[in-house]
Each structure stands twice: as structure tokens, then as C-alpha cells.
Phi, psi and omega in degrees: 000255185204171174235133179247128174250122181248107172263134187214147172280147178302128178088001181270354177098014181303308181299319180296317180293314182298316180295314180296322180295316180297324179290319180294322183272343186075028182266160173290134177262112187252105176225266177296334180300329179300315179291316182297322179292320178296319179297316183293318184283323190243000175065037181260169182282125185293323180296319179295317179296318180298318178299313183287336179282335185252342185228158174286147180299148175291172181303316182286327179295333182295339181254010185262124181295329179295320178298316179299321178297313181299317180296319179296322178296318178299316180295318180296316181298318178299314181294322179293323176291326178293330177298334180283344176069178175050064183215153172246113182264129182252355183202172172102002178077027182298334179296338175260313184296332182251021179297146175077004179267120188302325184265019176252124177255114182258123187238138175245121180255119185229171173191159177303150186303310183299321178296319182293322178298315179298318181293323179293321177299316179299318182293316179296318180297321180289331182274326187247342184083000179243139182260117179296152176292136183306320181292318178294322179295318179297319179294320179297313181294319179296317180294322178297318177301314182294320181294316180296317179295318180295322179296313180296323180291319180291314186285318190235359180057042177228158177269122183301336180269001180298118183298339180288351176277354187226150172274338184211135175237127184238129174263115186269011178297320181251336183268124180295151181301318182294330177291322178295318179299314180299319179296315181291323177298317179296319179295320181297334181268002178293146181303323182290348178268000179295140181294128179251163178296323179297320178295318177299318181295322179298312179295319180298319179293319179293323178295319179296314178301321180291323177296323176295320178300319178297317180298318179292324182286343181254345181280134184299334182275346184234350187295337181279347188254148176266109182237123179279138183236132172230151180219145178210117179052040177086355178263120185256135176245126179254134180231126181189181182261339183201170177061023184288327180299314179291325180296325178298316179298319180294315182297322181296339180276357180275128179303136179100346180278121180266325181203156180231131177239159181231155175220109182285131177262120180273131177271121181296142180296150177285126182295148180297146179289132178245119182287000000 
């Protein structure tokens, strides 16, 4: 069938739309499950994963190998769940990780800031019975916008609001949630959204490359080094400046790897100082 990625601004109705869409299509709804699956498979701390999935890493976290490991696990888990097909993804950077896959529909749900603050206040009040102060609510929504944008910029060097990351952008200020769900359901059933073998192979190759990245990030001999990994039809290519011999051994131990190739990156010499 298809995969739907829903990127949404706080208060724009993304969760309501995503949940209703998954029920209409009979698809897996992937939100908190992404974190829980990562915790179950790799034994990591859920609070740490949740922080890194929703916010950009702090200055010190950017230099922490454990942080890099956690982020790689989140990416791997998303790709592995995407291999199962028929899912609505609500988090995890799928608009970038699943780019270029024909049967993936990437949607951005937006609305004006003031409208989103009001909607968020209504949702919190309905769920908790308490109404947040408008100023506190506005600050919360603004901070959420900044954190999500910062995370995408740090991880993938892209703007989360870039329209080229999405096939569809919907403003829910005037369009009802149920109308958006109906529209997305119709698009998911279009012939061009049918899962193809080429699409499966693309996701499978990215998932394999990500699993190798996890293996390299957890092995004591390679975790300190930044090694780029690409995979195609089971053939993995490693690119880095050092530790490639040991990295090859680690990569060969990952299920699904048929062969490993390397590409040494040469560091240009520092030019002599001229007074």
C-alpha cells in the first residue's frame, strides 16, 4: 500500500489527523511506538531517546558518542518500521529519511501561530480539565517550533518548513481535520502510491546502512570515528579517514551485508605558515 509521514506544527491538528487516518486506512500509527521499539530492540533509555527525538542536541551532546548512538538507533528503528510498510509516521524525521521513495507521501500540517496556540489550549483543557495561561501556551508552542526546526537543521542540514520536503502542505485554519483525513486517504489509494519493488529496495538499503552505523557506533574499536555508510543491494560502502579495516570486520557481522567496500578519505596537509 503506502507510507504516510505527517510532519506537524504544535496545535495544527497533526496527531488528530494522523490517528484518524491510520484508523481509516488500517495502518500502523507510529508515534510513541517508535521510541518503545527502539528501547526494546537496543536497550536504550526512553527518556533520552524522547529528548533527542523532539529536540536538537545541546552543545555538549553534539560531541558525545552516546548521543550519536541514540540518534542513529532512532533513525534505524524508523527505517526498519518503514520496511514493514502500511504505516503513518508522526515523528523521527521521515520526511528526510524516506525522501525519494515513490510510495511515501510526506505531508506538512500547519496553521497560523495564534490559531495553533488557541487549539493547543483547547486540547490541553479537554485532556486535563485545566486551561493553560495564554502567554505560557504561546511560549510552549513557540519553543516547540524552534526545537523541531533546530533538530532537523542539526541532523540533516535542512529547513523543516522547506516545501520540497513534502508532497502536500495543508493549512488547517480553515480546513477541517476530517476533510484532511479524507483527502489523504484518497491519495493513499492512488495507483502511483502502491508499494513497488524499487521502493522496497530503497528503504531496505537505507535500513541496512543504518544498522551498520549502529554497529559501528557501539563497537569499542570504531565508535570514536565518524564513518559514512552507504548500502545498495546488500553491498556496503564505508567512507572515512581511519579505522576502516576494523570497520569492515564490524560491518560484515551485520545481517544482510553481502560485501563491504571502502573508500579512504584523504585529509589535505596543512599548508606551511607564512609570516
